[in-house]
C-alpha positions as CSV (number, residue, x, y, z in Angstrom):
1,M,39.2,15.9,31.0
2,I,38.9,18.7,33.7
3,G,36.7,15.7,35.6
4,K,39.9,13.7,36.0
5,L,42.1,16.3,37.3
6,I,40.4,17.6,40.1
7,G,37.8,14.4,40.2
8,Q,34.2,13.9,39.9
9,K,33.0,14.9,43.1
10,Y,34.1,18.6,43.2
11,M,32.9,18.7,38.8
12,T,29.3,17.9,40.5
13,I,30.0,20.6,43.3
14,A,31.2,23.4,40.0
15,K,27.7,22.8,38.3
16,S,26.2,23.8,41.2
17,W,27.9,26.6,42.0
18,V,27.0,28.1,38.2
19,P,23.9,29.6,38.6
20,T,25.0,31.4,41.8
21,M,27.8,33.1,40.5
22,T,26.2,33.7,36.8
23,F,23.8,35.6,38.7
24,W,26.4,37.1,41.1
25,G,28.4,38.5,38.0
26,T,25.7,39.4,36.1
27,T,24.7,41.9,39.4
28,G,28.4,43.0,39.3
29,G,28.7,43.8,35.5
30,V,25.4,45.8,36.3
31,A,26.6,48.1,39.2
32,L,29.9,48.5,37.8
33,V,28.1,50.5,35.2
34,Y,25.8,51.7,37.4
35,F,28.0,53.4,39.9
36,T,30.7,54.5,37.3
37,D,30.2,56.9,34.1
38,W,27.8,54.4,32.5
39,R,28.8,57.0,28.9
40,V,32.4,55.5,28.7
41,I,31.4,52.0,29.1
42,L,28.6,52.2,27.1
43,D,29.7,53.5,23.8
44,Y,31.0,50.2,22.9
45,V,28.1,48.5,22.3
46,P,27.1,49.4,18.8
47,Y,23.3,49.8,19.1
48,I,23.3,52.3,21.5
49,N,26.4,54.4,20.8
50,G,25.0,55.6,18.2
51,K,21.8,57.0,20.0
52,F,24.3,59.5,22.0
53,K,26.0,61.0,19.2
54,K,28.0,64.2,20.5
55,D,27.1,67.8,18.6
56,E,30.6,69.1,17.9
């Protein structure tokens, strides 16, 4: 259905860009976690969240 909407040529071009966009998206996500407060973001990951319990 999308191929009919945008055309076969552009669908082929978009498919060739998927690995590149996946790589840069993953790199951007890792950079976001690295340059921000990693604890705030990783508190939402269940396995990692249990490792860093705060002593209150």
